[in-house]
C-alpha positions in Angstrom: 40.8 -35.9 -97.0 41.2 -34.1 -93.9 38.3 -32.1 -92.6 40.5 -29.0 -91.8 41.5 -28.6 -95.5 37.8 -28.9 -96.8 36.6 -26.0 -94.5 39.1 -23.7 -96.0 38.4 -24.3 -99.6 38.2 -21.0 -101.9 36.5 -22.7 -104.8 33.2 -21.3 -105.7 30.1 -23.6 -104.6 28.2 -24.6 -107.7 24.7 -22.9 -108.1 21.8 -25.2 -106.7 19.5 -26.4 -109.4 16.2 -24.7 -109.7 13.4 -26.0 -107.4 15.2 -29.0 -106.2 13.1 -31.8 -104.6 13.2 -32.2 -100.9 14.4 -35.9 -100.2 11.9 -37.8 -98.2 13.1 -38.1 -94.6 13.2 -41.7 -93.2 10.9 -42.7 -90.5 12.0 -42.0 -87.0 12.6 -45.4 -86.0 14.5 -46.1 -88.9 16.8 -43.0 -88.4 17.3 -44.1 -84.9 18.6 -47.5 -85.7 20.7 -46.0 -88.4 22.6 -43.8 -86.2 23.1 -46.1 -83.4 24.7 -48.5 -86.2 26.8 -45.8 -88.0 27.8 -44.0 -84.9 30.6 -46.0 -83.7 32.1 -46.5 -86.9 32.2 -42.8 -88.0 34.0 -42.1 -84.6 36.7 -44.7 -85.2 37.4 -43.2 -88.5 37.5 -39.7 -87.4 40.0 -40.7 -84.5 42.1 -42.8 -87.1 42.5 -39.9 -89.5 43.5 -37.5 -86.5 46.2 -39.7 -86.0 47.7 -40.0 -89.2 47.3 -36.1 -89.8 49.4 -35.7 -86.6 52.0 -38.0 -87.5 52.8 -36.6 -91.2 55.7 -33.9 -91.3 55.1 -30.5 -91.5 55.9 -30.2 -95.2 53.4 -33.2 -96.4 50.8 -31.5 -94.0 51.0 -28.6 -95.9 51.1 -30.1 -99.5 48.0 -32.0 -98.2 46.3 -28.9 -97.2 47.2 -27.0 -100.4 45.7 -30.0 -102.4 42.6 -30.1 -100.2 42.2 -26.1 -100.7 42.4 -26.7 -104.5 40.2 -29.6 -104.6 37.2 -27.5 -103.5 34.8 -28.2 -100.8 33.3 -31.6 -100.0 29.6 -32.3 -99.6 28.6 -30.9 -96.3 26.4 -28.4 -94.8 27.4 -25.5 -96.8 30.4 -23.1 -97.5 32.5 -22.0 -94.6 30.4 -24.0 -92.0 32.3 -27.0 -90.1 31.4 -28.7 -87.0 33.8 -28.1 -84.2 34.1 -29.5 -81.0 31.4 -28.8 -78.4 27.7 -28.4 -78.5 27.5 -27.4 -82.3 29.5 -26.5 -85.8 31.5 -23.7 -86.0 30.6 -20.9 -88.7 33.5 -19.6 -90.6 34.3 -15.8 -91.4 33.5 -16.1 -95.1 35.5 -16.9 -98.3 39.1 -16.4 -98.6 39.8 -16.4 -95.1 41.9 -19.2 -93.1 40.2 -21.4 -90.4 42.3 -20.5 -87.5 41.6 -20.2 -83.9 39.6 -16.8 -83.0 38.2 -16.8 -86.9 35.1 -19.0 -85.8 32.3 -18.7 -83.7 29.7 -21.2 -82.2 26.1 -21.6 -83.3 24.2 -22.4 -80.2 21.2 -23.4 -82.4 22.9 -26.3 -84.0 24.0 -29.4 -82.2 25.8 -32.8 -83.1 24.6 -36.1 -81.8 25.8 -36.9 -78.5 27.4 -40.2 -79.9 29.5 -38.3 -82.5 33.1 -37.1 -82.0 34.2 -33.7 -82.3 35.5 -34.4 -85.9 32.9 -36.2 -87.9 32.8 -36.5 -91.5 29.2 -35.6 -92.4 27.7 -34.7 -89.4 23.8 -34.3 -89.6 22.4 -30.8 -88.7 20.1 -30.8 -85.7 18.3 -27.4 -84.7 18.9 -27.0 -80.8 15.6 -25.6 -79.1 16.2 -26.9 -75.6 18.3 -24.7 -73.3 16.9 -25.5 -69.9 19.4 -26.3 -66.8 19.4 -29.7 -65.0 17.7 -29.7 -61.8 20.2 -29.6 -58.8 18.0 -29.0 -55.8 16.1 -32.0 -54.1 14.6 -33.5 -51.3 15.1 -36.6 -49.2 13.3 -37.7 -46.2 11.9 -34.0 -45.7 15.1 -32.1 -46.1 16.6 -30.1 -48.9 19.8 -31.0 -50.2 22.0 -30.2 -53.4 23.3 -32.6 -55.7 25.7 -32.4 -58.7 23.9 -32.0 -62.4 23.2 -35.1 -64.3 23.2 -33.3 -67.7 24.3 -30.1 -69.5 22.4 -27.2 -70.7 19.5 -28.5 -73.2 20.3 -32.0 -72.0 23.9 -32.4 -73.2 26.3 -35.1 -72.2 28.4 -34.2 -69.1 32.0 -35.9 -69.3 32.9 -37.7 -65.9 36.6 -35.9 -65.6 35.9 -32.4 -64.3 39.4 -31.9 -63.2 41.2 -28.9 -64.4 45.0 -29.5 -66.0 46.4 -27.8 -62.9 44.8 -30.5 -60.5 45.8 -33.1 -63.0 49.8 -31.8 -62.8 49.2 -31.9 -58.9 47.9 -35.5 -58.8 50.8 -36.5 -61.0 53.6 -34.6 -59.0 52.3 -35.3 -55.5 50.6 -38.7 -55.9 54.2 -40.5 -56.4 55.4 -39.2 -52.9 52.3 -40.3 -51.4 52.5 -43.6 -52.9 56.1 -43.9 -52.0 56.5 -42.5 -48.6 52.7 -42.9 -47.3 50.2 -40.3 -46.4 51.8 -37.0 -44.7 50.5 -36.4 -41.1 48.9 -33.2 -41.1 48.4 -31.3 -37.9 44.8 -31.2 -36.5 42.6 -28.5 -37.6 42.2 -25.4 -35.2 38.8 -25.0 -33.1 36.4 -23.4 -35.9 34.3 -20.6 -34.6 31.5 -19.4 -36.4 31.3 -15.8 -37.2 28.1 -15.3 -35.5 29.6 -16.7 -32.2 33.0 -14.7 -32.3 31.3 -11.2 -33.1 28.3 -11.5 -31.1 27.3 -8.3 -29.2 30.0 -6.7 -30.8 29.1 -3.6 -32.5 31.0 -0.7 -33.9 29.7 2.8 -33.1 30.5 6.0 -35.4 29.3 9.5 -34.6 28.1 11.0 -37.7 26.1 14.0 -38.9 24.6 14.9 -42.3 23.0 17.8 -43.8 19.4 18.3 -44.5 18.2 21.0 -46.8 15.2 23.2 -45.6 13.3 24.9 -48.1 10.2 26.4 -46.6 11.9 28.3 -43.4 13.5 31.8 -43.8 15.4 31.5 -40.8 17.3 28.3 -41.8 18.3 26.9 -45.3 19.8 23.7 -44.1 20.0 21.8 -40.7 22.5 19.6 -39.0 21.4 16.4 -37.8 23.8 14.3 -35.7 23.1 10.6 -35.7 24.9 7.3 -34.5 26.0 4.7 -37.0 26.0 1.1 -35.8 27.6 -1.6 -37.6 27.1 -5.2 -36.4 29.9 -7.4 -36.9 28.0 -10.6 -36.5 26.1 -10.4 -39.7 27.7 -7.3 -41.4 24.6 -5.1 -40.9 23.9 -1.5 -40.2 21.5 0.7 -38.6 21.5 4.6 -37.9 19.6 6.2 -34.8 19.2 9.9 -34.3 18.9 10.9 -30.4 15.4 12.3 -29.8 15.1 15.8 -29.0 12.0 16.9 -27.3 9.6 19.3 -29.1 12.0 19.2 -31.9 9.3 18.7 -34.3 11.1 16.0 -36.2 10.8 12.4 -36.7 13.9 11.3 -34.6 14.8 7.9 -33.4 15.7 4.8 -35.7 16.4 6.6 -39.1 17.3 3.1 -40.8 16.4 -0.1 -39.5 19.1 -2.7 -39.0 19.9 -4.5 -42.2 22.8 -5.0 -44.8 23.3 -1.7 -46.8 23.9 -1.9 -50.7 27.1 -0.2 -51.7 26.8 0.2 -55.4 24.7 -0.9 -58.1 26.6 -4.1 -58.6 25.3 -5.7 -55.6 28.1 -5.5 -53.2 27.4 -4.5 -49.5 29.2 -2.3 -46.9 31.9 -3.8 -45.0 33.8 -2.7 -42.0 36.7 -2.2 -44.2 34.8 0.6 -45.8 34.3 2.6 -42.5 36.7 5.0 -41.1 36.8 8.3 -39.3 36.9 11.6 -41.9 35.1 9.9 -44.7 32.0 10.6 -46.3 29.6 7.5 -46.7 26.6 7.8 -48.8 23.5 5.6 -47.9 20.4 5.5 -50.0 21.1 9.0 -51.6 22.0 10.8 -48.1 25.8 11.4 -47.3 26.6 10.9 -43.7 30.1 12.4 -42.6 32.0 10.1 -40.0 33.9 12.3 -37.4 34.3 10.0 -34.4 34.0 6.8 -32.9 34.0 4.6 -29.5 37.3 3.0 -28.0 36.2 -0.3 -28.9 35.6 0.4 -32.5 39.2 2.2 -32.8 40.8 -0.7 -31.3 39.2 -3.4 -33.5 40.0 -1.3 -36.8 43.7 -0.9 -35.6 43.6 -4.6 -34.8 42.7 -5.5 -38.3 45.6 -3.3 -39.8 43.2 -0.3 -40.6 44.9 3.3 -39.9 42.2 5.2 -38.1 41.9 8.8 -39.2 42.1 11.4 -36.3 38.6 12.3 -34.9 36.9 15.5 -36.0 34.7 18.1 -34.4 31.1 17.0 -34.5 29.4 20.1 -36.1 26.3 21.8 -34.7 23.2 23.0 -35.9 23.4 26.6 -36.3 19.8 27.1 -36.1 20.0 25.2 -32.5 22.9 27.3 -31.3 20.9 30.4 -32.3 18.0 29.4 -30.3 20.0 28.8 -27.2 21.4 32.2 -27.4 19.7 34.7 -24.9 16.9 36.6 -26.5 17.3 40.5 -26.4 14.3 42.0 -24.8 12.6 44.7 -26.7 12.3 48.1 -25.3 8.8 49.1 -24.9 7.6 52.4 -26.5 6.7 55.2 -24.4 3.3 55.9 -25.7 0.5 53.1 -25.7 0.5 51.0 -28.5 -2.7 48.4 -28.5 -0.9 46.4 -31.0 2.2 46.2 -29.2 0.9 45.5 -25.9 -1.1 42.7 -27.6 1.9 40.9 -28.8 3.9 41.6 -25.6 1.2 40.2 -23.2 -1.0 38.0 -25.0 -2.0 35.0 -22.5 -0.4 36.8 -19.8 -3.4 37.2 -17.1 -2.8 38.6 -13.7 -4.8 36.5 -11.0 -6.2 37.8 -7.8 -7.7 36.1 -4.9 -10.8 38.0 -3.2 -13.9 38.0 -0.9 -16.9 39.6 -2.1 -18.8 40.7 1.0 -22.8 40.3 0.5 -23.6 40.6 4.2 -25.4 43.5 4.0 -28.2 41.9 2.0 -30.8 39.5 3.2 -29.3 36.2 3.3 -26.0 37.5 2.4 -22.8 35.7 2.7 -19.2 36.1 2.0 -18.5 34.9 -1.7 -14.9 33.4 -2.6 -14.0 34.9 -5.9 -11.2 35.2 -8.4 -10.5 38.2 -10.3 -8.5 37.9 -13.6 -6.7 40.9 -15.0 -5.8 40.4 -18.8 -2.8 42.5 -19.7 -3.3 42.1 -23.6 -6.6 44.5 -23.5 -6.6 45.7 -20.0 -10.1 43.9 -19.4 -11.2 42.1 -16.1 -13.1 39.3 -15.5 -14.6 38.0 -12.1 -15.2 34.2 -11.4 -17.2 33.0 -8.4 -15.6 29.9 -6.5 -18.2 27.2 -5.9 -18.3 24.7 -3.3 -19.9 21.3 -3.0 -23.4 22.0 -1.5 -23.2 25.6 -1.1 -26.6 26.2 -2.2 -25.8 28.4 -4.9 -26.6 28.2 -8.6 -23.3 26.9 -10.4 -22.6 30.0 -12.5 -18.8 30.2 -13.1 -18.8 33.8 -14.4 -20.0 36.6 -11.8 -18.7 39.5 -14.1 -17.9 38.8 -18.0 -14.6 39.8 -19.4 -14.6 43.7 -19.9 -13.1 47.0 -19.4 -14.1 48.3 -16.0 -14.7 52.0 -15.5 -13.0 53.6 -12.3 -13.7 57.3 -12.5 -16.9 58.9 -14.7 -16.9 62.1 -16.2 -19.5 64.6 -14.5 -22.6 64.1 -16.6 -26.2 65.1 -16.1 -27.7 63.0 -13.4 -31.3 63.5 -14.6 -30.5 61.6 -17.9 -31.5 57.9 -17.4 -28.1 56.3 -18.3 -28.2 53.2 -16.1 -29.6 51.2 -19.4 -27.2 52.7 -21.8 -23.4 51.6 -22.8 -20.6 53.2 -21.4 -18.3 55.0 -24.1 -14.9 56.0 -23.9 -15.6 59.6 -23.5 -17.8 59.0 -20.7 -15.1 57.4 -18.4 -12.3 59.7 -17.3 -10.1 56.7 -15.9 -10.2 52.8 -16.4 -9.2 49.9 -13.9 -5.2 49.1 -14.2 -3.1 46.7 -12.6 -1.7 49.4 -10.1 -5.3 49.5 -8.8 -5.1 45.9 -7.6 -2.9 44.7 -4.6 -3.2 42.4 -1.5 -5.0 44.0 1.2 -6.8 46.5 -1.1 -10.7 46.8 -1.3 -12.0 47.6 -5.1 -15.5 48.2 -6.2 -16.5 46.6 -9.4 -19.8 47.6 -10.9 -21.2 48.4 -7.5 -19.8 45.1 -5.8 -16.9 45.3 -3.2 -14.1 43.0 -3.4 -11.5 42.6 -0.8 -8.0 41.1 -2.3 -6.3 38.7 0.0 -3.8 36.7 -2.2 -2.3 36.3 -5.5 -0.6 34.0 -8.0 3.1 33.7 -8.5 3.2 35.1 -12.0 1.3 38.4 -10.5 3.8 38.7 -8.0 6.7 38.5 -10.4 4.9 41.0 -12.6 4.6 43.6 -9.7 7.9 42.8 -8.6 9.4 43.7 -12.1 7.3 46.5 -13.0 6.3 48.4 -9.7 9.1 47.0 -7.4 6.5 45.7 -4.8 8.3 43.1 -2.8 5.5 42.5 -0.1 2.9 39.6 -0.9 1.9 38.4 2.4 -1.6 37.1 2.2 -4.4 38.0 4.5 -5.8 35.6 6.6 -9.7 35.7 5.6 -10.8 32.3 7.3 -13.6 32.7 9.8 -12.7 31.7 13.3 -14.7 29.0 14.6 -17.2 29.8 17.2 -16.6 29.0 20.7 -18.4 25.6 21.7 -20.8 26.0 24.4 -20.5 23.3 26.8 -23.9 21.4 27.0 -25.3 21.1 30.3 -27.0 17.8 30.9 -30.0 17.8 33.1 -30.5 15.4 35.9 -31.8 12.2 35.9 -35.6 12.2 36.3 -36.0 8.8 37.2 -37.9 7.5 34.1 -36.4 4.8 31.9 -32.6 4.1 32.1 -30.3 6.8 32.2 -28.6 5.8 28.9 -32.1 6.1 27.1 -33.1 9.2 28.8 -29.5 11.1 27.9 -30.5 10.6 24.2 -33.1 13.2 24.4 -30.6 15.6 25.5 -28.0 14.6 22.8 -30.3 15.1 19.4 -33.8 16.2 18.3 -34.7 13.1 17.2 -33.3 10.4 19.9 -32.0 7.3 18.9 -31.7 4.0 21.2 -28.5 3.3 23.1 -26.4 1.0 21.0 -26.1 -2.6 22.5 -23.2 -4.9 22.8 -24.4 -7.8 20.3 -21.7 -9.8 20.9 -22.2 -10.1 24.6 -26.0 -10.7 23.9 -25.1 -13.4 21.6 -22.7 -15.2 24.0 -24.7 -14.6 27.2 -28.1 -15.3 25.7 -30.6 -17.5 28.4 -28.2 -17.3 30.8 -29.7 -16.2 34.0 -28.2 -15.9 37.7 -31.0 -16.5 40.2 -30.8 -15.4 43.9 -33.4 -15.5 46.8 -33.4 -12.1 48.7 -35.5 -10.9 51.7 -36.6 -7.4 52.0 -35.1 -5.2 54.8 -37.9 -3.1 56.1 -39.0 -1.6 59.3 -42.7 -3.0 58.9 -43.2 -6.2 60.6 -45.1 -7.6 57.9 -42.4 -7.3 55.3 -39.7 -9.2 57.3 -41.0 -12.8 56.2 -41.6 -11.5 52.5 -39.4 -13.7 50.1 -38.3 -12.7 46.5 -36.5 -14.1 43.5 -33.8 -12.0 42.0 -32.7 -12.5 38.4 -29.7 -11.1 36.8 -29.5 -11.2 32.8 -26.1 -11.8 31.9 -26.9 -10.8 28.3 -27.9 -7.0 29.0 -26.7 -6.8 32.7 -30.5 -6.2 33.6 -32.3 -7.1 36.9 -35.7 -8.5 37.4 -37.5 -9.2 41.0 -40.3 -11.3 41.5 -42.1 -12.4 44.5 -43.6 -15.7 44.9 -47.3 -15.5 46.0 -48.1 -16.8 49.5 -51.5 -17.9 50.6 -53.4 -15.8 53.2 -50.3 -13.7 53.7 -52.3 -10.5 52.8 -49.8 -9.5 50.0 -50.4 -10.1 46.4 -47.4 -11.7 44.9 -45.9 -11.5 41.4 -43.7 -9.2 39.3 -41.8 -6.8 41.8 -39.5 -5.0 39.3 -39.8 -5.4 35.8 -36.4 -6.0 34.0 -34.0 -3.0 34.2 -30.7 -1.9 34.8 -30.1 -0.8 38.7 -27.4 1.6 39.4 -25.4 1.4 42.8 -25.7 3.8 45.5 -23.6 6.9 44.9 -23.4 7.1 41.0 -24.4 9.8 38.8 -26.5 10.1 36.0 -23.2 11.3 33.9 -21.3 8.4 34.9 -23.8 5.6 36.1 -22.2 2.6 37.7 -24.6 -0.9 37.3 -24.6 -3.8 39.4 -22.3 -6.7 38.3 -22.4 -10.6 39.0 -19.6 -9.8 41.2 -21.8 -7.7 43.8 -24.0 -10.3 44.7 -22.8 -12.5 47.5 -24.6 -14.4 50.2 -25.6 -11.8 53.0 -24.7 -8.6 50.9 -27.4 -5.8 50.5 -28.6 -4.6 47.3 -30.2 -1.4 46.9 -32.9 -1.2 44.3 -34.7 2.1 44.1 -34.6 2.9 47.4 -35.7 -0.4 48.7 -32.9 -2.7 50.5 -32.5 -6.5 49.8 -30.4 -8.9 51.5 -29.4 -12.1 49.5 -30.3 -15.3 51.4 -29.8 -17.9 48.9 -28.6 -18.8 45.4 -29.4 -21.2 42.6 -26.9 -24.1 41.6 -26.5 -22.7 38.3 -24.8 -19.7 39.8 -22.2 -21.5 41.7 -21.5 -23.6 38.5 -21.2 -20.5 36.3 -18.8 -18.6 38.7 -16.7 -21.6 38.9 -16.5 -21.9 35.0 -15.5 -18.1 35.0 -13.6 -18.0 38.1 -11.0 -15.6 36.5 -13.6 -13.0 35.5 -14.9 -12.6 39.1 -13.4 -11.9 42.8 -12.2 -14.7 44.7 -14.4 -13.8 47.7 -17.8 -13.9 45.6 -16.9 -17.3 44.3 -15.7 -18.2 47.6 -19.1 -16.9 49.4 -21.4 -19.1 47.3 -19.0 -22.3 47.6 -19.4 -21.6 51.4 -23.1 -21.5 51.1 -23.2 -24.4 49.0 -21.0 -26.8 51.0 -23.3 -28.2 53.7 -26.0 -29.0 51.1 -23.3 -30.9 49.1 -22.1 -33.0 52.1 -25.7 -33.7 52.7 -26.2 -35.1 49.3 -22.8 -36.6 49.0 -23.6 -38.6 52.3 -27.3 -39.5 51.3 -26.2 -40.6 47.7 -23.3 -42.5 48.6 -25.2 -44.9 51.3 -28.7 -44.9 49.4 -29.1 -45.1 45.6 -31.4 -42.9 44.0 -33.4 -45.4 42.5 -34.1 -47.1 45.6 -35.0 -43.6 47.1 -37.6 -43.5 44.4 -38.8 -46.7 45.1 -38.9 -45.5 49.1 -41.1 -42.8 48.1 -43.4 -44.7 46.1 -44.0 -47.1 49.4 -44.2 -44.2 51.5 -47.1 -42.6 49.5 -48.9 -46.0 49.3 -48.6 -46.1 53.0 -49.8 -42.4 53.7 -52.9 -43.1 51.4 -54.0 -45.6 54.1 -53.8 -43.0 56.9 -56.1 -40.0 57.4 -55.9 -37.5 54.7 -54.3 -33.9 55.1 -53.6 -30.7 53.1 -50.4 -31.4 51.9 -49.9 -27.7 50.6 -50.4 -26.4 53.9 -48.0 -28.9 55.1 -45.5 -27.7 52.4 -46.3 -24.0 53.4 -45.5 -24.9 57.3 -42.0 -26.1 56.6 -41.2 -23.3 54.4 -42.3 -20.8 57.0 -40.5 -22.4 59.7 -37.1 -22.1 57.5 -36.7 -18.4 58.0 -33.3 -18.6 56.3 -34.2 -20.4 53.2 -31.6 -23.0 53.7 -33.6 -26.1 53.0 -32.8 -27.4 56.5 -34.7 -27.7 59.7 -33.9 -28.8 63.2 -34.8 -32.5 63.7 -36.9 -31.6 66.9 -38.9 -29.0 64.8 -39.2 -31.0 61.8 -40.7 -33.7 64.2 -43.1 -31.2 65.8 -44.6 -30.2 62.5 -44.8 -33.8 61.3 -46.8 -34.6 64.6 -49.3 -31.4 64.0 -50.1 -32.7 60.8 -50.6 -36.3 62.2 -47.9 -37.8 59.9 -47.1 -41.1 61.2 -43.4 -40.7 61.7 -43.0 -44.0 63.7 -43.5 -46.2 60.9 -40.5 -47.8 59.5 -40.9 -46.5 56.2 -41.0 -42.9 57.3 -38.2 -43.6 59.7 -36.1 -45.0 56.7 -36.9 -41.7 54.8 -36.3 -39.5 57.7 -33.0 -41.2 58.1 -32.1 -40.4 54.5 -32.8 -36.9 54.6 -30.8 -36.2 57.8 -27.5 -34.7 57.1 -26.4 -35.3 60.8 -27.8 -35.8 64.2 -29.5 -32.2 64.5 -30.5 -31.1 60.8 -33.1 -32.6 58.3 -33.4 -31.9 54.5 -37.1 -31.2 54.5 -37.0 -30.5 50.7 -36.1 -34.3 50.0 -38.4 -35.2 52.6 -41.5 -33.2 51.0 -41.0 -35.2 47.7 -42.9 -37.9 49.3 -45.9 -35.4 49.8 -46.9 -33.8 46.7 -49.6 -31.3 46.6 -52.0 -33.8 44.7 -51.6 -36.8 47.2 -55.0 -36.1 49.0 -57.2 -33.9 46.7 -60.1 -34.1 49.1 -58.3 -32.6 51.8 -57.9 -29.2 50.2 -58.6 -26.4 52.3 -57.9 -28.0 55.6 -55.6 -27.3 58.1 -56.2 -23.6 58.2 -56.4 -23.9 62.2 -53.0 -25.5 61.9 -51.6 -22.7 59.8 -53.1 -20.2 62.3 -51.4 -21.8 65.0 -48.2 -21.9 63.4 -48.3 -18.3 62.6 
């Protein structure tokens, strides 16, 4: 019997027996083996029955259906219940209703086995309890990817053929042409450009406004706030920005951050197709009116086929327009009204710059002050301007803020009112703004103040109320006293002029500053000269001095070598000090310099005149190394003086080595010790005495005469050889090299002898 006929049976179902015995369910393993064994057989029978029913003519199928309806239901799950295609059996609408499409529903809680066909003969009822979906997300090599589901909802089998009927028809119609003529050549796809690249930095800008209700203000009930709406084409996001207005008191700037704005509760978002001029846009409960847009926005919308509405005028805020209107000045009443005066002149203060002259008191001075006149209550305050290190206590307020009386009422002078407060009936007139002006002198509580300037607000107040236009400030700066020129007394001769001048410049004199760089560069550098004293006294003609010039500080010292039996004590003649040139003044002293010392020049030291006769070899070397710092005449003078001496040294040293000279001197000393002893000290002094110029050279005749007087055997071979070495030419002999062979300790037993020879030489 066909399953369709059994599902529409109208015969009443027999009543079940009372308390039927529940059949014993087979074991799970046995049930599974039975299902696997009977499943293919049941499917084949069902397919065969469907094919037979399909081949029957219509009249036979109707008879079979009627027979099925009269025969009653077959044993099955119950009346009106028949398994249908899908995941579970169909539930009929009830007895007497045909089993037609649309009159049955599917029970999701009942499922047929997966191996059964849609029309089993007696399908077992299986309760469906799993409704989970198959996992479609997976990871591979650390990357997430999407794969097709392998099972249906609740683990049902998915059919491999997922194509629709339209797709199957398309394959049948187009597949033949492809197999006959081959694959159709399709044009190359156009270059793909992502949206975020094509619309990068492209923004649609709309001018809009919205109305905001104001419930707590009596002057305005609503306000109009103008904003800019920006639509970003790259990601369809929007943001709203309100231009900031200074001191507006509103939270302005970005009112809505950039994001995709929801359009309705269905999950749709606003698109640029929804934007146009002259429309109301509701975003998060606030309605914006789009009134205008920029040129790019208009061109873009028109290019996409959208008709842009004409722009509207941007509505301005009525309260803001009212604030921009000039405020009408209120007419002040004729009579005095303290409350109105306070409201009109609150925080308005007149400022005057004045000088309090307190020079009449002991240790008085001119005190700079600032006078504040408060227009709100006609009170006056005086503040003293303190300066750094002015010697006064830093009290800022000289007079506290109070009303100051100008004219008092006549009262009994015997009453001690100085300690009582001043009442209104005791004052005839108080100080007012008309009593203060530039150039006026006012007396406030016994102190006299001279007003010399005021600030700009005070000038505007007097110009508007009193018509005063002259506000030229008065110069109150003290004129500097004329500086009396300081007279420097003449130099008294004690110390150097610079050091003595410090006593005239300050009460606590300080030593004059020294050139440290010069002292470090020229430390221990001394130029030594031999000088002779120019004096009319005969005893001073033969006196010789050593003049030392210290380059570190340009000081000069003079030393006199002691000479025995001369009657003059040698030693320090002049301590180290600076020496001025003749003709210099104490205000502008001029000191001696190394360029002033030449051979034969005269040096005047504190009234004594010295003639330079010789110089040290270091002087010549120093002048030649620093020739650019000295005059050429000074350097040439020293060179000319040392030229004969250099010639002798070069001539002698070129013909006789120094080592041989030393050996010769040793041989001469050995030979002299065999001769009669004599006083070598007196021998040295005799040669120096004969050399008046101090050049170190003597005539050969004079040289031999002195040797004969001291019984020096000049006829010996060694002495002749030594004299020949010391001779620079035929007439001159360098006695200094010759005296090297006669040291002072050569004959110690002959000390004190030769006094007679010395007196004869003198």
